[in-house]
C-alpha positions as CSV (number, residue, x, y, z in Angstrom):
1,M,14.7,-43.0,57.2
2,S,13.9,-43.4,53.5
3,I,11.8,-40.8,51.6
4,S,9.1,-43.4,51.0
5,A,8.9,-44.2,54.6
6,A,8.7,-40.5,55.5
7,F,5.7,-40.0,53.2
8,A,4.1,-43.1,54.7
9,L,4.6,-41.8,58.2
10,A,3.3,-38.4,57.3
11,S,0.1,-39.9,55.9
12,L,-0.4,-41.9,59.0
13,I,-0.2,-38.9,61.3
14,G,-2.5,-36.8,59.1
15,A,0.0,-34.4,57.4
16,P,-1.6,-32.5,54.5
17,T,-1.0,-33.9,51.1
18,P,-0.2,-31.7,48.1
19,P,-3.4,-30.6,46.3
20,P,-4.0,-32.1,42.8
21,A,-2.9,-30.1,39.8
22,P,-5.8,-28.7,37.6
23,G,-6.8,-31.2,35.0
24,P,-7.7,-30.7,31.3
25,S,-11.4,-30.9,32.1
26,A,-11.4,-27.8,34.2
27,R,-13.2,-24.8,32.7
28,P,-11.2,-21.6,32.0
29,E,-13.2,-19.7,34.6
30,E,-12.2,-22.3,37.2
31,L,-8.6,-22.1,36.1
32,V,-8.3,-18.3,36.5
33,R,-9.6,-18.6,40.0
34,L,-6.7,-21.0,40.8
35,L,-4.2,-18.3,39.7
36,G,-4.6,-16.9,43.3
37,D,-4.3,-20.3,45.0
38,K,-2.0,-20.6,48.0
39,S,-0.2,-23.5,46.4
40,Y,2.6,-22.6,44.0
41,R,2.1,-25.9,42.2
42,I,-1.6,-25.2,41.7
43,R,-1.0,-21.6,40.4
44,E,1.7,-22.7,37.9
45,G,-0.4,-25.7,36.7
46,A,-3.4,-23.4,36.1
47,A,-1.2,-20.9,34.3
48,R,0.3,-23.5,31.9
49,E,-3.2,-24.9,31.2
50,L,-4.6,-21.5,30.4
51,V,-1.8,-20.7,28.0
52,R,-2.1,-24.1,26.3
53,R,-5.8,-23.6,25.6
54,G,-5.0,-20.4,23.7
55,S,-8.2,-18.9,22.2
56,A,-10.4,-20.8,24.6
57,A,-8.8,-19.0,27.5
58,V,-8.6,-15.5,26.1
59,D,-12.1,-14.4,27.3
60,A,-11.6,-15.7,30.8
61,L,-8.1,-14.1,31.1
62,T,-9.5,-10.8,29.8
63,A,-12.2,-10.8,32.5
64,A,-9.7,-12.0,35.2
65,A,-7.4,-9.1,34.4
66,K,-10.0,-6.9,36.1
67,D,-10.4,-9.2,39.1
68,T,-10.4,-7.6,42.6
69,D,-7.8,-10.1,43.8
70,P,-4.5,-8.4,42.8
71,E,-2.7,-11.8,42.5
72,V,-5.3,-13.1,40.0
73,S,-5.5,-9.9,38.0
74,E,-1.7,-9.5,37.7
75,R,-1.1,-13.0,36.6
76,A,-4.0,-12.9,34.2
77,K,-2.4,-9.8,32.6
78,Q,0.9,-11.6,32.3
79,L,-0.7,-14.7,30.7
80,L,-3.1,-12.9,28.3
81,P,-0.4,-12.1,25.6
82,Q,0.8,-15.7,25.7
83,A,-2.7,-17.1,25.3
84,A,-3.4,-14.5,22.6
85,A,-0.3,-15.6,20.7
86,V,-1.5,-19.2,20.7
87,E,-4.9,-18.1,19.6
88,R,-3.4,-15.9,16.8
89,N,-1.3,-18.8,15.5
90,E,-4.3,-21.2,15.6
91,K,-6.3,-18.8,13.4
92,L,-3.4,-18.1,11.1
93,A,-3.0,-21.9,10.6
94,R,-6.7,-22.1,9.7
95,L,-6.4,-19.2,7.4
96,L,-3.7,-20.9,5.4
97,K,-5.0,-24.4,5.5
98,D,-7.7,-24.0,3.0
99,P,-7.6,-20.7,0.8
100,A,-11.2,-21.5,-0.4
101,A,-12.7,-21.7,3.1
102,P,-14.2,-18.6,4.8
103,P,-11.4,-16.7,6.7
104,P,-11.5,-17.1,10.5
105,T,-12.9,-14.2,12.5
106,G,-11.0,-12.2,15.1
107,L,-7.7,-11.6,13.3
108,A,-6.8,-7.9,13.4
109,G,-7.1,-6.1,10.1
110,L,-7.9,-9.2,8.1
111,D,-11.1,-8.0,6.6
112,R,-9.5,-4.8,5.4
113,F,-6.5,-6.6,4.1
114,L,-8.4,-9.1,2.1
115,K,-10.7,-6.4,0.7
116,A,-7.6,-4.5,-0.5
117,A,-5.4,-7.4,-1.7
118,G,-8.1,-10.0,-2.6
119,D,-9.0,-13.2,-0.8
120,N,-6.8,-15.8,-2.3
121,K,-3.8,-18.0,-1.4
122,D,-1.3,-15.3,-2.3
123,A,-3.0,-12.6,-0.2
124,R,-3.5,-14.9,2.8
125,E,0.2,-15.9,2.8
126,L,1.2,-12.2,2.7
127,Y,-1.1,-11.4,5.6
128,A,0.3,-14.4,7.7
129,E,3.9,-13.4,7.0
130,M,3.1,-9.8,8.1
131,M,1.3,-10.8,11.2
132,A,4.2,-13.0,12.3
133,I,6.4,-10.0,12.7
134,H,4.2,-6.9,13.0
135,Y,1.1,-8.2,14.9
136,R,1.5,-5.7,17.7
137,T,1.0,-2.6,15.5
138,I,-1.8,-4.2,13.4
139,E,-3.7,-5.2,16.5
140,A,-3.2,-1.8,18.1
141,A,-4.8,-0.1,15.0
142,D,-8.1,-1.7,15.8
143,T,-8.3,-0.4,19.4
144,K,-5.6,2.3,19.8
145,A,-4.9,4.2,16.6
146,Q,-2.5,6.6,18.2
147,T,-0.4,3.8,19.6
148,A,-0.4,2.1,16.2
149,A,0.6,5.4,14.5
150,E,3.5,5.8,17.0
151,L,4.7,2.2,16.4
152,F,4.5,2.7,12.6
153,G,6.5,5.9,12.9
154,Q,9.2,4.0,14.8
155,F,9.3,1.5,12.0
156,C,9.8,4.3,9.4
157,N,12.4,6.0,11.5
158,E,14.4,2.9,12.0
159,A,14.5,2.4,8.2
160,Y,15.6,6.0,7.8
161,Q,18.3,5.6,10.4
162,K,19.5,2.5,8.7
163,W,19.9,4.5,5.4
164,Q,21.7,7.3,7.3
165,A,24.1,4.9,8.9
166,G,25.0,3.6,5.5
167,A,25.3,7.0,4.0
168,R,27.8,8.1,6.6
169,T,30.1,5.3,5.5
170,G,29.7,6.0,1.8
171,R,26.9,3.4,1.1
172,Y,23.9,5.3,-0.4
173,S,21.9,2.3,-1.4
174,Y,18.1,2.3,-0.7
175,D,17.8,-1.4,-1.4
176,N,18.2,-2.7,2.1
177,L,15.6,-0.6,3.9
178,F,13.1,-3.5,4.1
179,S,14.2,-6.8,5.6
180,G,11.8,-8.8,3.4
181,R,8.4,-8.8,1.8
182,A,6.7,-8.9,5.2
183,D,8.1,-5.5,5.9
184,I,6.9,-4.2,2.5
185,T,3.4,-5.6,3.1
186,F,3.3,-4.0,6.5
187,F,4.4,-0.6,5.1
188,L,1.8,-0.5,2.3
189,F,-1.0,-1.9,4.5
190,M,-0.4,0.6,7.4
191,S,0.2,3.5,5.0
192,G,-3.3,2.9,3.6
193,D,-5.0,2.9,7.0
194,N,-6.9,6.2,7.3
195,R,-7.3,5.8,11.1
196,L,-3.6,6.5,11.6
197,R,-3.7,9.7,9.5
198,Q,-5.1,11.9,12.3
199,Y,-1.9,11.3,14.3
200,D,0.4,11.8,11.3
201,N,2.5,15.0,11.4
202,G,2.7,15.7,7.6
203,I,5.3,14.2,5.3
204,N,7.3,11.9,7.6
205,R,10.4,9.8,6.9
206,S,8.3,7.1,5.3
207,S,8.9,8.8,1.9
208,I,12.4,7.4,1.8
209,L,11.0,3.8,1.7
210,F,9.7,4.5,-1.9
211,N,13.3,5.0,-3.1
212,G,15.3,2.1,-4.5
213,T,13.9,-1.0,-6.2
214,Q,12.5,-3.0,-3.3
215,I,8.8,-1.9,-3.6
216,T,9.1,-1.8,-7.4
217,K,10.2,-5.4,-7.6
218,A,7.5,-6.5,-5.1
219,V,4.7,-5.1,-7.3
220,T,5.8,-6.1,-10.8
221,D,4.4,-8.9,-12.8
222,K,7.9,-10.6,-13.1
223,D,9.2,-10.5,-9.5
224,G,6.2,-9.5,-7.4
225,S,2.8,-10.9,-6.5
226,P,-0.7,-9.8,-7.6
227,A,-1.8,-9.4,-4.0
228,M,1.1,-7.1,-3.3
229,R,0.2,-5.1,-6.4
230,M,-3.4,-4.8,-5.3
231,L,-2.2,-3.6,-1.8
232,F,-0.1,-1.0,-3.5
233,L,-3.0,0.3,-5.6
234,D,-5.2,0.5,-2.5
235,W,-2.6,2.7,-0.8
236,L,-2.1,4.7,-3.9
237,E,-5.7,5.8,-4.2
238,K,-6.0,6.6,-0.4
239,E,-2.7,8.5,0.0
240,P,-3.7,12.1,0.9
241,Q,-0.2,13.6,0.6
242,P,0.5,14.8,-3.0
243,Y,4.3,14.2,-2.7
244,L,3.9,10.6,-1.6
245,Q,1.1,10.0,-4.1
246,Q,3.4,11.4,-6.9
247,R,6.1,9.0,-5.8
248,G,3.6,6.2,-6.0
249,F,2.5,7.1,-9.5
250,L,6.1,7.3,-10.7
251,L,6.7,3.9,-9.2
252,A,3.6,2.6,-11.0
253,A,4.9,4.0,-14.3
254,Q,8.4,2.6,-13.8
255,A,6.9,-0.8,-13.0
256,N,4.3,-0.5,-15.9
257,I,1.4,-1.1,-13.5
258,K,-1.4,-0.4,-15.9
259,E,-4.0,-1.0,-13.1
260,A,-2.9,2.4,-11.7
261,L,-4.3,4.2,-14.8
262,P,-8.0,4.3,-13.7
263,I,-6.8,5.8,-10.3
264,L,-4.8,8.4,-12.2
265,L,-7.7,9.4,-14.5
266,R,-10.1,9.7,-11.5
267,L,-7.6,12.0,-9.8
268,L,-7.2,14.2,-12.9
269,E,-10.9,14.4,-13.5
270,K,-11.6,15.4,-9.8
271,K,-12.7,19.0,-9.5
272,D,-10.6,20.6,-6.8
273,K,-8.1,23.4,-6.4
274,D,-4.9,21.4,-6.5
275,P,-3.1,22.1,-9.8
276,Y,0.3,21.4,-8.1
277,G,-0.7,17.9,-7.1
278,K,-2.3,17.3,-10.5
279,A,0.9,18.4,-12.3
280,Q,2.9,16.0,-10.2
281,V,0.9,13.0,-11.2
282,M,-0.1,13.7,-14.8
283,V,3.5,12.9,-15.9
284,A,2.8,9.2,-15.2
285,L,0.5,9.3,-18.2
286,V,3.7,9.3,-20.4
287,K,4.2,5.6,-19.4
288,L,0.7,4.5,-18.4
289,G,-1.5,6.4,-20.9
290,T,-2.1,6.2,-24.7
291,K,-3.1,8.6,-27.4
292,E,-6.7,8.4,-26.4
293,H,-5.9,10.1,-23.1
294,I,-4.7,13.3,-24.7
295,K,-8.1,14.9,-24.2
296,V,-8.0,14.2,-20.4
297,L,-5.4,16.9,-20.1
298,D,-7.2,19.6,-22.2
299,P,-8.7,21.3,-19.1
300,Y,-5.2,22.0,-17.8
301,L,-3.9,23.7,-21.0
302,T,-5.1,27.1,-19.7
303,D,-3.9,26.7,-16.1
304,E,-1.0,29.2,-15.6
305,T,-0.2,28.1,-12.0
306,Q,3.5,28.1,-11.6
307,I,4.8,24.7,-10.2
308,T,8.5,25.4,-9.9
309,T,11.6,27.1,-11.3
310,I,14.7,25.3,-12.3
311,N,18.1,25.9,-14.0
312,F,20.0,23.3,-16.0
313,G,23.7,23.8,-16.1
314,N,24.6,27.2,-17.5
315,G,21.2,27.6,-19.2
316,P,18.5,30.2,-18.4
317,Q,16.2,29.8,-15.5
318,L,13.0,28.0,-16.5
319,S,9.6,28.3,-14.9
320,V,7.2,25.4,-15.0
321,Q,3.5,26.0,-15.2
322,T,0.7,23.4,-15.0
323,R,-0.2,24.0,-18.6
324,D,3.4,23.4,-19.7
325,V,3.3,20.0,-18.1
326,A,-0.1,19.1,-19.6
327,M,1.1,20.1,-23.1
328,G,4.4,18.3,-22.8
329,V,2.6,15.0,-21.8
330,Q,0.1,15.4,-24.6
331,I,3.0,15.9,-27.1
332,Q,4.6,12.7,-26.0
333,L,1.3,10.8,-26.1
334,A,0.8,12.0,-29.6
335,G,4.2,10.6,-30.6
336,Q,5.7,14.1,-31.2
337,K,9.1,15.5,-30.1
338,L,9.3,17.9,-27.2
339,T,12.3,19.7,-28.8
340,D,10.0,20.7,-31.7
341,Y,8.1,22.8,-29.3
342,G,11.0,24.4,-27.5
343,Y,11.4,22.2,-24.4
344,D,14.9,22.0,-23.0
345,N,16.1,18.4,-23.8
346,R,19.8,18.8,-22.9
347,F,19.4,16.7,-19.7
348,G,16.9,14.1,-20.9
349,G,13.9,16.4,-20.8
350,G,10.3,15.1,-20.5
351,G,9.5,11.8,-19.0
352,L,8.5,11.3,-15.4
353,S,9.7,14.6,-13.9
354,Y,7.7,17.8,-14.1
355,H,10.9,19.7,-13.7
356,Y,11.7,19.2,-17.4
357,Y,8.6,21.0,-18.8
358,G,9.6,24.6,-18.3
359,F,10.2,27.7,-20.5
360,P,12.4,30.8,-19.9
361,D,10.6,33.9,-18.8
362,E,11.4,37.4,-19.9
363,A,11.6,40.4,-17.5
364,D,7.9,40.9,-17.4
365,N,7.2,37.3,-16.4
366,K,6.0,36.6,-19.9
367,S,7.5,34.0,-22.2
368,K,7.5,34.2,-25.9
369,A,8.9,30.7,-26.1
370,R,6.0,29.4,-24.0
371,N,3.3,31.3,-26.0
372,D,4.8,30.1,-29.3
373,A,4.9,26.5,-28.2
374,H,1.3,26.5,-27.0
375,A,0.1,28.2,-30.2
376,K,2.1,25.7,-32.3
377,W,0.7,22.7,-30.3
378,K,-2.9,24.0,-30.6
379,E,-2.5,24.3,-34.4
380,W,-1.0,20.8,-34.7
381,K,-3.8,19.3,-32.6
382,G,-6.4,21.0,-34.7
383,K,-5.0,19.7,-37.9
384,N,-4.0,16.2,-36.9
385,L,-6.3,15.2,-34.0
386,G,-9.3,17.4,-34.5
387,K,-12.6,16.5,-32.8
388,E,-13.0,12.8,-32.1
389,P,-16.2,11.5,-33.8
390,D,-18.9,10.3,-31.5
391,P,-19.2,6.5,-32.0
392,K,-22.9,6.6,-31.0
393,A,-23.8,9.3,-33.6
394,P,-25.4,8.0,-36.8
395,A,-23.2,8.4,-39.9
396,A,-24.1,11.3,-42.3
397,N,-24.2,9.1,-45.4
398,P,-24.6,5.5,-44.2
399,P,-23.2,3.1,-46.7
400,P,-25.7,1.0,-48.7
401,E,-26.6,-2.3,-47.2
402,K,-24.8,-5.1,-48.7
403,G,-26.8,-7.7,-50.6
404,P,-25.9,-11.3,-51.1
405,P,-22.7,-11.9,-53.0
406,P,-23.1,-12.3,-56.8
407,A,-23.3,-15.9,-58.0
408,E,-20.0,-17.2,-59.2
409,K,-19.8,-17.6,-63.0
410,K,-18.4,-20.9,-64.2
411,P,-16.1,-20.8,-67.2
412,A,-17.7,-22.2,-70.4
413,E,-16.9,-25.8,-71.1
414,K,-14.8,-26.5,-74.2
415,K,-16.3,-28.8,-76.7
């Protein structure tokens, strides 16, 4: 008997026919109920249709994940990530289609990202690239900060282990820790998320990611993008760990990111008890500041907090105080030579490392070289810089008002 004849015979004797597959007109709530249908064909058809609908099915699948029918709830949990991925891609496509249109709602972290990086074509492309790879961590940050912190920690640890593996074979390069700019975007964005800080155990291995040239290139005018630079500056101002913040300011100085200067000045003007952190970042003024910023460091010229001690080669041990760093930066901003004030310049002194701003101490922890240098600098400042005149104050002897120019005399005509 042929197959067609068998089906014809079955219909005549009343055998049950397969139920119709769910159509495109069925509502998502109806489709999720079919996930528990006895027919395998019906269950699979409903599952495919729910995933295809993407964002339109997310709410129904979320509710179905709590259904009392274990078959429905289990399948809804399996389908939800697939439908969410379709929804995410739909919204990312809308985000990129028209940079001038309002951004779609419901994308994790998008509002914070655009606030930090600016809402433009460049920033939207950075966000979409990041979400294509790191969506799991970014979405977790909105609901489970601890989970997001753990995932971010895994990312940093993997980069550290990649560097270690290279170091064991003699390759000490830091320029392959990030796979691309999506990784750099993710690193800066998550580092600036304060919600993750409560689960951060101090200075972690993320500090290694500031080594090398990858971030520097990503934020420069020549090789990088304005949105990435804005994201970097947002992280720089929020970073609570002085060591990482110092690395950020040094990077900004090396990349000549002048936009970091207001952040640096606000930090130096902040009244707190952290001379160590201040000394670590004030050296960036050598590259980012100008002569007009000398006065910003005046309050630190009396701070005798010891920052570190160091020995260069066979020379004497030098101790570095906060006031030594402040004076050394001022000297360079004024265009003077550090060696004229007793700083050790044998190993390229000054610049962007506070280690180079020390003086030798005598047995009683006093330093004649330090005292002489500070006295000499105070005298030079008094003679050459003095007190800056107040531009709003009236002049003591205002110049006379200028009248109309005298009429031009024509030479006498010759007869």
